[in-house]
N, C-alpha and C positions, 0 to 999 in steps of 0.2 A: 177298301171300304172302311176298315177299322180306323185307318188314319184320318178319314173324313169325320168319323164320330168323335175321335179325340180332339180334333181341331174345333168342332162345333161345341164341345163341352168347355174347352179353353175359352172360346169366344164368349160363351154364356157367362163364364166367371168374370171376364173383363167388363161385360155389359152391366152385370149386377153391381159392379163397383161404382157406377155413375150415380146411383141413387143418393140424392142429398148432397152431392159434392158441388162446391162452388168452383167453376172453371172459367178462367179469363179467356175471352176471345178477342184478339187484336187483328184487325184486317180491314179490307175494303168492303164496307157495307153498301149494298146496292139493292135496287128494287127491280124485281123481275116482273115485267108487264106482259100480259097476254091479251091479244086481240083475237077474238073468236068470230068466225064468219063462214060465208059460203062463197065459192068462186062462181061468179056470174058469167064471166067471159074472159077471153085473152085480149090484152090491150093491142090495138092496131099499131101503136107506136113502137112497141118492143114486145118480145115474147115473154111477157109476165102476166100472171093471173090478176084479174081485178076482183077484189074481195069486198063483199057487202058485210060490214061488221055488224054482228048481232049481240055481242057481249064483250065486256072488258073485265079482267081480273088482275090481281097483283099478288105477289108473294115475296118473301125475303130471298135475296140472292147474295152471292158471294159469302162473306163472313156471316151474314144474317142466316144463311142456310145452315151453317155450322151451328149457330145458336139454336135454331129450330131442332136440329138433330140431337144436340145435347139435352135439350128440354124433353124431347120425345123419349130419351133414354132415362129420364128421371133426374138428370143433373140440374144444377142451378147455374146457367150461363151468365157471365158478367161481360157485356159487350164494351169494347173500347175501339174508337175509330173516329174518322172525320167525315162528315157529310156536308152537303150544302145547306143553306138556309132557304129552302124552297119546298114546293109542294111534294115532290117525291120523298124528301126527308121526313115530312110530316106523315105521309102514308107509311113509311118504313117504321117510324116510332109508334104509330097506331097499331101496326101488326105486332110489334114487340109487346106493347101494352096488352093486346088481346091474349097473348100467351102468358102474361104475368111476368114479363121480363122488363125491368126498368132500363130506360135508355139514358140514364145519367152519365154514362161513360162515353156518349157520343157527342163530339164537339161540332157545333154548327158553324161553319165558316161561310160568311156572306159572299166571299170572293170565289166560291167554288160551287160547281153543280154536282148534285148527287148523281151517281152513275145509275142510269136506267137501261136495262137490257130488254128490248121489246121483241116479242115473238108473235108472228101472225100465224094463226092455226085455222 
């Protein structure tokens, strides 16, 4: 038990060091898309549920999730990466802007698609 308490105090010290620090985040910035709905039936063509979508949400995924975590800990993340020049990239940049994180370090490549990971819930 004492060992867990020591580890928790050590972790708290590390977390407190994030406050105000600029931290570069280089990686694959992606959009996590969520489709929310209700299962109305099972498809007769295959054993898969048919979902009536009632809502759609999106959040930062991949390296964007790391940015969100650094921001939540009080740090100042500086994102660097390549995204497409498409709607998912615009949503991703809007989510960053909403958190107060500039997207200046993200390069928009028109020959590339921004990665979107879609989950149906």
